[in-house]
C-alpha positions in Angstrom: -32.5 -28.3 -56.1 -31.5 -26.4 -53.2 -28.4 -24.0 -53.5 -26.6 -21.8 -50.6 -26.3 -17.8 -51.4 -24.0 -16.0 -50.5 -24.8 -12.8 -49.2 -22.3 -9.4 -48.5 -24.4 -6.6 -47.6 -27.0 -5.3 -45.1 -29.7 -4.8 -47.4 -29.8 -8.4 -48.7 -29.8 -9.4 -45.1 -32.9 -7.0 -44.6 -34.5 -8.7 -47.6 -33.9 -12.3 -46.6 -35.0 -11.3 -43.4 -38.1 -10.0 -44.4 -38.5 -13.0 -46.6 -38.5 -15.2 -43.1 -42.1 -14.0 -42.6 -42.9 -16.7 -45.6 -40.4 -18.8 -45.7 -37.8 -20.7 -43.4 -34.6 -19.2 -44.0 -31.2 -20.9 -43.0 -28.5 -18.8 -42.2 -24.3 -20.2 -42.1 -22.2 -17.7 -40.7 -18.7 -19.2 -42.1 -15.1 -18.3 -41.3 -12.5 -19.1 -44.6 -9.7 -19.2 -42.2 -11.0 -21.6 -39.2 -10.6 -25.0 -40.0 -13.5 -25.9 -37.5 -16.1 -24.2 -39.6 -14.4 -25.8 -42.8 -16.3 -28.7 -41.6 -19.1 -27.5 -40.8 -19.5 -25.8 -44.3 -18.9 -29.2 -45.7 -21.7 -30.3 -43.3 -24.0 -27.9 -45.1 -23.0 -28.8 -48.2 -23.6 -32.7 -47.7 -27.0 -31.6 -46.6 -28.0 -29.6 -49.4 -26.7 -31.8 -51.9 -28.8 -34.9 -50.5 -32.7 -34.3 -50.0 -32.9 -30.9 -48.4 -35.9 -29.2 -47.7 -37.3 -27.0 -50.8 -39.7 -24.6 -48.2 -36.1 -23.1 -47.5 -34.1 -20.2 -48.4 -29.9 -21.4 -47.8 -27.8 -18.3 -46.5 -24.3 -18.0 -45.9 -22.5 -15.1 -44.6 -18.5 -14.9 -44.6 -18.2 -13.4 -41.4 -14.5 -12.2 -42.2 -15.2 -10.6 -45.4 -18.6 -9.8 -44.3 -17.9 -8.3 -40.6 -20.8 -5.9 -40.9 -23.7 -8.4 -42.2 -22.8 -10.7 -39.7 -23.0 -8.4 -36.5 -26.1 -7.5 -37.9 -27.6 -10.8 -37.9 -26.5 -11.1 -34.6 -28.0 -8.3 -33.5 -31.3 -8.3 -35.5 -31.9 -11.7 -34.1 -30.4 -11.2 -30.7 -28.3 -14.6 -30.9 -24.8 -13.9 -29.8 -22.2 -14.4 -32.8 -20.3 -17.4 -33.0 -18.2 -19.0 -36.0 -19.4 -21.0 -37.6 -22.7 -21.0 -36.7 -26.5 -22.1 -38.2 -29.2 -20.5 -37.4 -32.5 -21.1 -39.0 -35.2 -18.1 -38.6 -38.7 -18.1 -38.9 -41.2 -15.0 -39.2 -38.1 -12.6 -38.5 -37.2 -14.9 -35.3 -34.4 -17.1 -34.2 -36.0 -20.4 -34.1 -32.7 -23.4 -33.6 -29.6 -22.4 -33.3 -25.9 -24.4 -33.3 -22.2 -24.1 -33.5 -18.9 -25.2 -34.1 -18.8 -29.6 -33.9 -22.6 -29.1 -33.6 -23.3 -28.6 -36.9 -23.5 -31.7 -38.9 -26.0 -33.0 -41.9 -27.7 -34.8 -39.0 -28.9 -32.1 -36.9 -30.1 -30.0 -40.2 -32.5 -32.3 -41.1 -33.5 -32.8 -37.3 -34.0 -28.8 -37.2 -35.7 -28.6 -40.7 -38.3 -31.0 -40.4 -39.7 -29.9 -36.9 -39.2 -25.8 -37.5 
């Protein structure tokens, strides 16, 4: 069963970004102080609790607690930071992203069906 892995360091992010050359990576930027983010996080968890793609690494970053990692992701991928935000990464490039109320179990399933 797929599990979300929280990363907290830029070195962990570098490893994940490099791994995106071999596997898809879904990044969830989550604010622990925001109710919209809490709802988005529940949608992400609902996706992985159902029938998630096993070909994907699921990564969570808490944007307040790990601000430097969150900023590095935005810089490395060239995707403007938002929170909550999900970004699908393939070969070190963002191939899909969405934020706020658009983060839904169904949206994640669709994005991961056609990367």
